[in-house]
Every structure is written in C-alpha cells, then in structure tokens.
N, C-alpha and C positions, 0 to 999 in steps of 0.2 A: 314546650308546646306538645299537647298530648294528640293521641291519634284521632281523637273526637274533632278536632278542627279539620282534618283532612278532608272528609265529605262535604263539609260546608264549601271549603274553599274550592274543590272541583265543582259544586253546584253553581258557585258564583261564576267559575270559569264558563260552565257550560251556558249558564243565562246570558253571558256576555256575547258568547258564540252566537248563540241563538238570535239575539238581537241584532247583531252584526248581519247576520244572514237573512233576517227579515228585511233589514233595511235595504240590503243590496238587491233581494228579490223584489221589494216594493218599487225601488226606482226603476228596474228594468220592466216591471208590468205596467207601471204608469207611462212609461216612455211608449211602450207598445200598444197600450189600450186605453191609457187615460186615466186619471185618479178615480174615476167612478167605476173600473173595472171592480168585480167581485173579489172581496178579500181573500175568499178562499184560493183564488189564482196565486196571491201572494204565498200563503201557507204552502201550497203545493211546490211552488217554485223553491222556496226555502228549505223544503223537506222537513217542515215541522207540522204538528197539529193544529187545528183551529184553537184549541186551550191555550197553547202556547203564544199563539199570536195576540188573543185577548189579553193574555196575563201582562203582556209588555205594552199592547196597545189597545185599550178598552173600547176606543171608537175609531171610526175613519179618520177623522180629524187628527186625533192622536198621532196616528201613523203618517199622515201627510204632513203634518208639522215636523215630525221626527226626521222623515226623508229629506224635507226642504232643509232643515238645520244641519243634517249630516252632509249635504250635498254643498251646502254653503262653507261648511267645515273643510271640505275636500278640497274645495277651490282655493281657500285661504292658505292651506298647507302647500299647495302646488306652487306659490308664488316663489318662496325662498329656494325651493328645490330648482326650479327652471333658472332663477338667476345664477345659481350655482353651477348649472350642468349645459346651459344655452351657449353658443358661439359668442353671442354679444348680448348685452342688456336688451336693444331693440328687439333681437329675437325672442328674449325670454319673455318681453310684453307682450309680443305679439302672440305667442304660443299661450300665454295666460289669458288673453282677450278670447282666444278660440275656446279655452275651457269655459269661460264665462258665457259666451253666446250659447254654448251647447247646455249650460245650466238654465238658461233663460229660456231657451226654445222648448226644452222638454219639461217645463213645470206647469204646462197649461192645466187650468181647472182648479188652482189652489184656492182661490177666493170662495169659488162654489162649494168645494169640500169642506171649508170652514164654516158654510151654512150663513155666510154675511156676518160672521164674529168681528167687528171692527176692532175691538180690543187684541184679539190673538193677531189680526191681520198687521195692526200697528207694531205690535210686540216683535213679529216676524221681520217687519220692514227695518226696525232699529238694528237687530240682530245682523241681519244684511248688511247695513251700512257700516256697522261696528267693526264687523269681521274682515269686509272686504275691501272697503275704501282705504285703510291703512296698507294692504298689500298692494293694491293697485299704485298708491303713492309712492311706495318704496320701487315698485318697478320702473315707475314714470321717472323718478328722481335718478335713477341708474342710468336709464337710457338717455336722460337729457339733463346732465350735470348742471348745465347752465340756466335750467329753470324752463319748464314745458310752457307753452303759450296758454294751456288750460289746466284746470284742477283736477285730480283723480275723480272726484266727484262727478264733475261735468262730464267727463269722459265715459264714465259709466253710465251716466244718465243718456248720454248720447247714443252709446251702444245698445242700451236697452230700447230706446225709441225705435232704432233700426231692426230690433228683433219682434216688434209689436205684429209684423206681416209674416213671421217666420214660418208659418204653416201653410202659406199660400204655395201653389204650384209655380216653378221656375223662380222662386224669390230665394236669393241665397244672402241671407244675414250674416254668415260668417264672412264670405268675401267682401261685403260692403264695410263690415267692421275693419278688416284688415286695411280696406282703403282709407277708412276713417284714421286708423292709428298712423299709417303712412304719412299722411297729410300733417297730423299732429307733430310727428317726428321731424318732417321736412320742414314745416313751418317753425319749429321751435330749434332749427340748425343743428340737430343731433348729428354728431360725427359717428357716433357708433351705429346709426341707422345706416349710413353710407358705407361702412365696413361689412355691414350685415346683408348687403344686397348682392 
C-alpha cells in the first residue's frame, strides 16, 4: 500500500468522527430546543463549520432522520449489554425500557421535521420496529422464560402510549412504564422479577 492511501483513510476517519459529533450534538440540541432549533446550533455544539454539517446532512430532515436512526441503533445495542451486566434479566428489561422511554419522550417533532413525508415516516417506523422489537423480545424472554403474557411488540406499543403525554408537567412516563413492566413480570409469574426486587 502506498503513502497516497493514508491521507484518504485519514479523511474518512475525520468524516466519520465529524458525523458522529454532529449526531451527538443534534440529539442534545433537539432535546433542549426541539427539532426546529437552528442547525447552526448543532454545528456550533459539534465544533464544526456549517459546510461540514451540510456535507453530511443537506437538509434538516436528513439530520433528523439520521439522529432518529442513530438513537434507535443505540437503544438496540444497549439491550444485549444490559442483559449481560444487570443483576437479573428483569432489571435488564426495566433498564432497557427506561432507555426506550427516554428515546420516545425526547423525539418530539419528528413528523413535522419531515414535512409530512409519509414515505419517510413509514420507513422510519419499519426501521424502529425491525431494530427494537427483537431486542425487547430477547429481554422479555430472558426475564420470563416460561413465556410472557404479552408480546414484545404489544409491550412497546403500551409504553409508547404512556409516553404520549410525556412533556406535560407532573407526568412521569418512565415511572408508569416501570409499573407496566412490573405488572407484565408479575402477571407472567417471573421468578427473576421477584429476585430482582
């Protein structure tokens, strides 16, 4: 391999690092200020210029979709880690559901940012389901080896419904989600749940 390949590889690494910084910065800005916050805030927080931002994400919708997918991926990757590292599978499930709730509560305005693009919204929903339902299913199966009383998809839909009013004062979707999962575990006769309390 010649030295001519080294700068290109370095540039690729820089591009990946810049993209990661932009995604992390955008996620933080969107949580603080909503998805309609000026994209200049995202570039400033990431420590890059506007040209770099637009090179990676030509439109606001591109940025929002990328952040959404990035957060879905992070939630999906957290599942196996929690299952390995938590004291019990029941606590792994509860911890993962808490991550899921945070994701749902902090992604306000996605549909508006996509300007009503039904095709993009449908594609994101499919991605969400394809990535997160299997992870939840693995966690639920580990927590309730004898078989849970509801499916992973139903559990996620139920938690999602609890998060609809998540921005209201004095409303605690994370607490309600924990109660819901407790109910599923107890109703399914999970012994790991009892050990984890």
